[in-house]
DOMARFI-409533 format. One record per residue: residue number from 0; residue in one letter; chain; x negated, y, z negated of N, C-alpha, C in turn. Coordinates in steps of 0.001 Angstrom, whole numbers, plus 524288, in hexadecimal, padded with zeros to 5 digits. Example, Ala and Ser with C-alpha at 12.3 -4.5 7.8 and 13.67 -1.06 7.14 Angstrom:
+------+------+-------+-------+-------+-------+-------+-------+-------+-------+-------+-------+
| resi | resn | chain |   npx |   npy |   npz |  capx |  capy |  capz |   cpx |   cpy |   cpz |
+------+------+-------+-------+-------+-------+-------+-------+-------+-------+-------+-------+
|    0 |    A |     A | 7CC7A | 7E9C6 | 7E188 | 7CFF4 | 7EE6C | 7E188 | 7CC70 | 7F31C | 7E188 |
|    1 |    S |     A | 7CDCE | 7F736 | 7E458 | 7CA9A | 7FBDC | 7E41C | 7CD9C | 8001E | 7E142 |
+------+------+-------+-------+-------+-------+-------+-------+-------+-------+-------+-------+
//
This chain:
+------+------+-------+-------+-------+-------+-------+-------+-------+-------+-------+-------+
| resi | resn | chain |   npx |   npy |   npz |  capx |  capy |  capz |   cpx |   cpy |   cpz |
+------+------+-------+-------+-------+-------+-------+-------+-------+-------+-------+-------+
|    0 |    T |     A | AAEB2 | 4CBA8 | 9515F | AA981 | 4C98B | 95226 | AA63A | 4CCCA | 955E7 |
|    1 |    N |     A | AA8AB | 4CF2C | 959B4 | AA5B2 | 4D292 | 95D2D | AA347 | 4D717 | 95A23 |
|    2 |    E |     A | AA621 | 4D8E9 | 95623 | AA402 | 4DD16 | 952E1 | A9F26 | 4DB35 | 94FFF |
|    3 |    K |     A | A9F56 | 4D65C | 94E18 | A9ACE | 4D42C | 94B5B | A963C | 4D37A | 94F19 |
|    4 |    V |     A | A9748 | 4D1BB | 953D2 | A931F | 4D115 | 957B3 | A90BA | 4D664 | 958EA |
|    5 |    D |     A | A9402 | 4DA51 | 959AB | A920F | 4DF98 | 95ABC | A8ECB | 4E1A2 | 95627 |
|    6 |    K |     A | A90AF | 4E0BE | 95166 | A8DDD | 4E279 | 94CB0 | A88A9 | 4DF99 | 94C44 |
|    7 |    N |     A | A88BF | 4DA72 | 94D1C | A83F0 | 4D75D | 94CD7 | A8019 | 4D90F | 95114 |
|    8 |    T |     A | A820A | 4DA26 | 955AB | A7EAD | 4DBF3 | 959F0 | A7C32 | 4E12F | 95881 |
|    9 |    A |     A | A7F3C | 4E4AE | 95648 | A7D2E | 4E9C0 | 95497 | A7921 | 4E907 | 95047 |
|   10 |    D |     A | A7A3E | 4E58B | 94C97 | A7686 | 4E477 | 94857 | A7176 | 4E22A | 94A7B |
|   11 |    I |     A | A71ED | 4DEA6 | 94E3E | A6D40 | 4DC44 | 95099 | A6A01 | 4E077 | 95349 |
|   12 |    A |     A | A6C8D | 4E3F8 | 95614 | A69C1 | 4E837 | 958B8 | A6704 | 4EBBA | 954BD |
|   13 |    T |     A | A69B8 | 4ED09 | 95085 | A6772 | 4F049 | 94C62 | A62D1 | 4ED85 | 949DE |
|   14 |    N |     A | A6382 | 4E88B | 948AC | A5F4F | 4E585 | 94637 | A5AAA | 4E4EB | 949E5 |
|   15 |    T |     A | A5BBA | 4E432 | 94EE7 | A577C | 4E3C6 | 952B8 | A546D | 4E8E3 | 952F3 |
|   16 |    D |     A | A572E | 4ED49 | 952FA | A5486 | 4F25F | 952DE | A5139 | 4F2ED | 94DF0 |
|   17 |    S |     A | A5362 | 4F141 | 94995 | A5093 | 4F18B | 9449D | A4BB3 | 4EE18 | 944B7 |
|   18 |    I |     A | A4C42 | 4E967 | 946CE | A47C7 | 4E5D1 | 94733 | A439A | 4E833 | 94ABD |
|   19 |    N |     A | A453D | 4EA70 | 94F1C | A417C | 4ECE3 | 952B1 | A3E9F | 4F164 | 95009 |
|   20 |    Q |     A | A417C | 4F488 | 94D03 | A3F08 | 4F8DF | 94A3A | A3B47 | 4F6D4 | 94611 |
|   21 |    N |     A | A3CED | 4F2CB | 9433E | A3983 | 4F078 | 93F47 | A3493 | 4EE48 | 941BE |
|   22 |    T |     A | A351F | 4EBCF | 9463F | A3091 | 4E9AC | 948FF | A2CDA | 4EE11 | 94A94 |
|   23 |    A |     A | A2F06 | 4F25A | 94C91 | A2BC8 | 4F6DD | 94DFE | A2913 | 4F920 | 94930 |
|   24 |    D |     A | A2BEC | 4F971 | 944D6 | A29A1 | 4FB73 | 93FFB | A2543 | 4F7E9 | 93E07 |
|   25 |    I |     A | A2618 | 4F2D3 | 93E54 | A2212 | 4EF14 | 93CA4 | A1D35 | 4EFB1 | 94007 |
|   26 |    T |     A | A1DF6 | 4F047 | 9451F | A1984 | 4F106 | 948A7 | A168E | 4F604 | 94749 |
|   27 |    A |     A | A196B | 4FA3E | 94662 | A16EC | 4FF33 | 944F3 | A1408 | 4FEB2 | 93FC6 |
|   28 |    N |     A | A166A | 4FC19 | 93BFE | A13E3 | 4FB59 | 936E9 | A0F08 | 4F7F3 | 93769 |
|   29 |    T |     A | A0F50 | 4F3FA | 93AAF | A0AC3 | 4F099 | 93B89 | A0652 | 4F3B8 | 93DF6 |
|   30 |    D |     A | A079B | 4F703 | 941CD | A039E | 4FA60 | 94426 | A0137 | 4FDFB | 9400E |
|   31 |    S |     A | A047E | 50022 | 93CB3 | A02A0 | 5039B | 93892 | 9FF1F | 500B2 | 934B6 |
|   32 |    I |     A | A00B2 | 4FC02 | 93349 | 9FD8C | 4F8C9 | 92FB5 | 9F847 | 4F790 | 9322E |
|   33 |    N |     A | 9F853 | 4F637 | 93731 | 9F367 | 4F507 | 939E0 | 9EFD7 | 4F9CC | 93A09 |
|   34 |    Q |     A | 9F21B | 4FE67 | 93B0C | 9EEF8 | 5032E | 93B1C | 9ECDF | 5045F | 935AB |
|   35 |    N |     A | 9F01B | 503A7 | 931B6 | 9EE54 | 50486 | 92C53 | 9E9E6 | 500D6 | 92AE9 |
|   36 |    T |     A | 9EA44 | 4FBFD | 92C9C | 9E624 | 4F82B | 92B8D | 9E105 | 4F9E1 | 92E17 |
|   37 |    T |     A | 9E163 | 4FBBF | 932EF | 9DCBF | 4FDBC | 935A2 | 9DA85 | 50278 | 932CB |
|   38 |    D |     A | 9DDF7 | 5060E | 93139 | 9DC3C | 50AC0 | 92E71 | 9D9B0 | 50969 | 92939 |
|   39 |    I |     A | 9DBE8 | 505AB | 92674 | 9D9B3 | 50407 | 92169 | 9D43E | 501CC | 92237 |
|   40 |    A |     A | 9D399 | 4FEAA | 92642 | 9CE6E | 4FC6B | 9275D | 9CA7E | 500BC | 92891 |
|   41 |    A |     A | 9CC18 | 5048A | 92BBE | 9C898 | 508E5 | 92D09 | 9C752 | 50C1A | 92830 |
|   42 |    N |     A | 9CB3B | 50D21 | 924F9 | 9CA55 | 51020 | 9202D | 9C6CB | 50D31 | 91C67 |
|   43 |    T |     A | 9C771 | 50817 | 91C1E | 9C41A | 504EF | 918B3 | 9BE71 | 50547 | 91A7C |
|   44 |    T |     A | 9BDA0 | 5050E | 91FA2 | 9B85A | 505A0 | 921BE | 9B629 | 50AFE | 9205A |
|   45 |    S |     A | 9B95E | 50F0F | 920EA | 9B7A1 | 5145D | 91F99 | 9B66B | 514E3 | 919CC |
|   46 |    I |     A | 9B9AF | 5129F | 91689 | 9B8C7 | 512D4 | 910E1 | 9B3AD | 51013 | 90F83 |
|   47 |    N |     A | 9B2C7 | 50B93 | 911E1 | 9ADE9 | 508BD | 910D8 | 9A92E | 50BEB | 91296 |
|   48 |    Q |     A | 9A993 | 50E71 | 91727 | 9A541 | 511AF | 91908 | 9A473 | 51657 | 91570 |
|   49 |    N |     A | 9A8B9 | 518C2 | 913BC | 9A846 | 51D2C | 9101C | 9A5BF | 51B85 | 90AFD |
|   50 |    T |     A | 9A720 | 516EB | 90911 | 9A4CE | 514EE | 9043C | 99EEE | 5143F | 904E6 |
|   51 |    T |     A | 99D60 | 51215 | 9095A | 997CB | 51172 | 90A7F | 9951E | 516C0 | 90ADC |
|   52 |    D |     A | 99799 | 51A6A | 90DA2 | 99557 | 51FA4 | 90E39 | 994DD | 5226D | 908FB |
|   53 |    I |     A | 998BF | 521DA | 905A7 | 9988F | 52449 | 90078 | 99415 | 521FF | 8FD43 |
|   54 |    A |     A | 9936C | 51CE4 | 8FD8B | 98F1E | 51A64 | 8FAAE | 989DB | 51C63 | 8FCAF |
|   55 |    T |     A | 98960 | 51CDF | 901D5 | 98488 | 51EE8 | 90423 | 9839F | 52487 | 9026C |
|   56 |    N |     A | 987BC | 527B4 | 90295 | 98735 | 52D26 | 900E7 | 985C3 | 52D8B | 8FB26 |
|   57 |    T |     A | 98803 | 52A35 | 8F7F1 | 986BE | 52A36 | 8F25E | 980FD | 528F1 | 8F18F |
|   58 |    T |     A | 97F15 | 52510 | 8F46B | 97985 | 523B0 | 8F41E | 97628 | 5284E | 8F5CD |
|   59 |    N |     A | 9779C | 52AC8 | 8FA1C | 9749A | 52F41 | 8FC04 | 974B1 | 533CC | 8F827 |
|   60 |    I |     A | 97927 | 534CC | 8F5CD | 9798B | 538F9 | 8F1E3 | 97610 | 537C0 | 8ED36 |
|   61 |    N |     A | 9762B | 532E5 | 8EB71 | 972D2 | 53160 | 8E709 | 96D11 | 531F6 | 8E871 |
|   62 |    N |     A | 96BA6 | 53071 | 8ED3D | 96635 | 53106 | 8EEEA | 964A3 | 536C4 | 8EF1D |
|   63 |    L |     A | 96822 | 53A19 | 8F10A | 966FB | 53FB5 | 8F128 | 96682 | 541EB | 8EBA5 |
|   64 |    S |     A | 969E7 | 54031 | 8E829 | 9699B | 541FE | 8E2B9 | 96461 | 54080 | 8E052 |
|   65 |    D |     A | 962A8 | 53BB1 | 8E15E | 95D92 | 539F9 | 8DF5E | 9592E | 53D46 | 8E1B1 |
|   66 |    S |     A | 9598F | 53E72 | 8E6C0 | 9558A | 5419B | 8E952 | 95565 | 5471E | 8E719 |
|   67 |    I |     A | 959FC | 54953 | 8E62B | 95A42 | 54EA0 | 8E408 | 95819 | 54EC0 | 8DE81 |
|   68 |    T |     A | 95955 | 54AC5 | 8DB71 | 95740 | 54A78 | 8D61F | 9514C | 54A45 | 8D647 |
|   69 |    G |     A | 94F34 | 54754 | 8DA05 | 94987 | 546E6 | 8DA8A | 946F8 | 54BEE | 8DC54 |
|   70 |    L |     A | 949D0 | 54F5E | 8DED6 | 9478E | 55447 | 8E0AE | 945A2 | 557B5 | 8DC37 |
|   71 |    T |     A | 94818 | 55745 | 8D7B9 | 9467C | 55A95 | 8D352 | 94111 | 55927 | 8D151 |
|   72 |    D |     A | 93F22 | 55481 | 8D2CA | 939D7 | 55308 | 8D12B | 935B7 | 55624 | 8D427 |
|   73 |    D |     A | 93700 | 557C7 | 8D8E1 | 93366 | 55ACC | 8DC25 | 9365C | 55F89 | 8DE3A |
|   74 |    A |     A | 9371F | 56379 | 8DAD9 | 93A45 | 567E2 | 8DC88 | 9387B | 56CEC | 8D9F7 |
|   75 |    L |     A | 939E6 | 57129 | 8DC84 | 93914 | 5764A | 8DA3E | 93E37 | 577B5 | 8D797 |
|   76 |    L |     A | 93E28 | 57793 | 8D25A | 942EF | 57860 | 8CF59 | 9427B | 57D51 | 8CC0E |
|   77 |    W |     A | 946D4 | 57FD7 | 8CB3A | 946F1 | 5846B | 8C7D7 | 946B1 | 582AF | 8C22C |
|   78 |    D |     A | 94313 | 584D4 | 8BF51 | 94280 | 583B4 | 8B9BE | 94466 | 58888 | 8B6D0 |
|   79 |    A |     A | 9491D | 58835 | 8B4C9 | 94B7E | 58CB8 | 8B229 | 94863 | 58E58 | 8AD5C |
|   80 |    A |     A | 9461D | 58A9D | 8AA99 | 94338 | 58BDD | 8A5CD | 93E78 | 58F40 | 8A6FB |
|   81 |    S |     A | 93BB7 | 58E0A | 8AB43 | 93708 | 5911A | 8AC82 | 9383B | 59590 | 8B042 |
|   82 |    G |     A | 93CF2 | 5959D | 8B269 | 93E68 | 599C4 | 8B60E | 93B76 | 59976 | 8BB29 |
|   83 |    A |     A | 939F1 | 594C0 | 8BCA5 | 936F6 | 59420 | 8C17D | 93835 | 58ED2 | 8C3E3 |
|   84 |    F |     A | 9368F | 58E2E | 8C8C2 | 93726 | 58919 | 8CB41 | 93311 | 5855E | 8C927 |
|   85 |    S |     A | 93471 | 58082 | 8C8E0 | 930E2 | 57C78 | 8C705 | 9303E | 5787F | 8CB6A |
|   86 |    A |     A | 92B77 | 577CE | 8CD25 | 92A63 | 573EB | 8D139 | 928DB | 56ED8 | 8CE92 |
|   87 |    K |     A | 92B8C | 56AAE | 8CFFA | 92A61 | 565A0 | 8CD93 | 928EB | 561C3 | 8D1D5 |
|   88 |    H |     A | 92586 | 55E33 | 8D074 | 92407 | 559F9 | 8D3F5 | 9243C | 554EB | 8D0D6 |
|   89 |    N |     A | 92768 | 5513E | 8D2C3 | 9284E | 54C4F | 8CFF4 | 92A4D | 54D43 | 8CA71 |
|   90 |    G |     A | 92D56 | 55162 | 8C9BE | 92FC0 | 5527C | 8C4B6 | 92C39 | 55555 | 8C0EB |
|   91 |    S |     A | 92747 | 55664 | 8C26F | 9239F | 55924 | 8BEF8 | 9226A | 55E7E | 8C145 |
|   92 |    D |     A | 9213B | 56239 | 8BDCF | 91FCE | 5676C | 8BFAB | 91B1A | 5670A | 8C346 |
|   93 |    S |     A | 91B3C | 56A2D | 8C768 | 916BE | 56A34 | 8CAFB | 9129F | 56DF6 | 8C8E7 |
|   94 |    K |     A | 90E01 | 56D87 | 8CAE8 | 909B2 | 570D5 | 8C915 | 90953 | 575B2 | 8CC57 |
+------+------+-------+-------+-------+-------+-------+-------+-------+-------+-------+-------+
//
């Protein structure tokens, strides 16, 4: 029976060490989960801001495209057929 007591005592010590290690691992994992949760929240905020910025940039690009298209109504353009520049105002030849 002393052998069994010694074996049980050794097993209890081993199990206690294992429990302590598991507790430390759980604490570390919880810290990691908490940090990941914080990082996800920050990334979500960044993604939302990027989405807003992309929409704004798309609007600005479209506005610039419209402005550039309108420039041809009042521009000095090369006319390959006549071999000369053509000045237009409001889309009509100037005088």
